[in-house]
N, C-alpha and C positions, 0 to 999 in steps of 0.2 A: 136205705134207699128202697122205695116202693117199686114193685114190678108193674109195668104197664102192659096192656094187652092190645092186640089189633082189634079193629072194629070188624067183627065177623059178619054182621047183619047188613046186607046192602041197603035195606030200607032205612036203617039208622044212618048210613052214609048219606043217603039222599035227604033225610031229615036234617042232618047237620048242615049240608050244603044250603038248604032252604033258609035255615036260621041265620047262617053267616051272611048269605047274600042279602037278606033283608036288613042286616045290621051294618055291614061294611064289605064293599067289593074287594078291598085289599085282604081282609081276613078270609073271605070265601076263596080267593085266589091262592092264598097261602095253603089252605087245606087241600084244595085241588092239586096244587103243585106237589105237595108232600105225598099224597096218596098215589100220585101217578109218576113219581120219579124214583122213589126208594132212597132218596138222599137223607142224610141226617139234617136236622134243623140247623145245626151249626154250619152246614155247607150250603143250605138254601138261603138263609138270611142275607149273606153278603153279595148275592148275585145281582148283577146289573142287567139292564135291558139288552145291552150289546152282547152279553154272554149267552142269551137264549133266543132272542127274536130271530126268526128265519133260519133257525139251526135245526139239524137233525140229531145233534148230540151236544152235550155241554161237557167241557173239560173242567174238572173240579179238583183242586188240591184239598184233600180231606183234612179237616182240622184235627181229627182224632189220630190219624195214622201218619199224616204228612205225605201220603202217596197221592200221585196224580192219577185220576180215573177219568175215563171217557164214559159218560152215561147217556144212553139213548133218550131222546125226547120223543115220546109216543105221539102219534098224530092227534089224538084227543087233547093232549097237553099243548101241542103246537097251536091248535086252534084257540085254546083258552089264553095262551100267551099273546097271540096276535090281537084277540078281542080286548084283552085287558090293557095292553099297551096303547092300542088305538083309542079306546074309550077314555083313558086317562091322559092321553096325549103325552106319553112319557118319552123322554129324550134318551139316546143311547147310553149316556153316562149316569143315568139315574138308577138308584136302587129300586128293585122290584117291590120291596116291602119296606118302604120309607116310613119312618116315624112321622107322626103329625106334628111333633114338637121340634125335631131336629132334622138336619139334612143327612142323617145316618139311617141305617136299617133299624127296625125294631129289635129289641133285645130278645134273647132266648126266654127270659122271664116273662116278657110281654106275650110272646107266642104261647107260652104255657098258660097264661091267664086266659087268653082267647080260647084255646082249645078246652081247657078245664071248665070254663064258664058255659060253653055251648054243650059240652058233654053232660053237665048237670041238668040242663034244660031238656035233654032227650033221654035222661035216665041212665046214663052210662057211668060206670066207675072204672078205676084203674086206667085212667087216661092221662097221657102226658105228651110232650112233643115227640117222643119216640114212637108214639102210637101211629103217626103218619107212615113212617118207614115200615113198621110191622104190618100195618094194614096193606100196604103195597105188596109186601112179601107173602102174606097170607093169601090174598086173592090171586096173585100171580101163580102161586102153587096150586090153588084150587082149580084154576083154569088149565094149567099145563100138566099138573101132577109130576113135575120134574124138579125134585128137590136139589139136584146137582146144579141146575141153572140158577136157582135162587141162591144157592151157596156161593156160586161164582159172583153173582151180582153184589152180594153182601160181603164178599171177600172173607168168608168163614173158612175155617180149617177143616171142619168135619160136617157131614150131613146132619148128624145128631144135634150139633150146635145150632144149625139153621132151623131144624124142626122145633127145638125148644124155644128158640128166639121168636118164631112166628106163631107160637101157641099150639102147634100140632100135637105136642106131647100131652098138653092139658086136654085137648079135644079127644084124644085117644083114651085117656084115663076116664073121662066122663062117659064115653061110649061103653067102656068096659063096665063101669058101675051100672049103667042103664041095662046092659044085657045080663049082668049078674042078678040084679033085682033083689037079692037077699035070700035068706034061708027060712 
């Protein structure tokens, strides 16, 4: 299994948003939802309008752990949810990320194709569906410098696990190489 990375560069995040918005509002919204919620893709895809519209948090039963979590919906994401649902005239029982061919949500594989395709267009590698969650964690940490909070959000056992997960260990290694410079 390949390791995926967070998107560290905020300009790349904006570039991806632009590409996706020009292509598909649903795909743009999937990206925005993922990088602003910290949820796994398997927990995002089955969400319905009634789960998130006009809510301050979403209650999710995690596919991976089976645990029920309460996840804050940030104001920026609340605005995006409202705009998306109103523009597409979505009903409460409709899936947020509905397939164009079925009445079900898109698959994890389709989400991967969407993200991988746009990543190639903007010159990013090591991208997958988990990149959304890692990007959230990376930038949350960069703004707060509080690894303990990110650890709690992600339900990790140790801060070192969280740091490795969001790519901080790799950043620290690269900084050490840069300062070493060679002999």
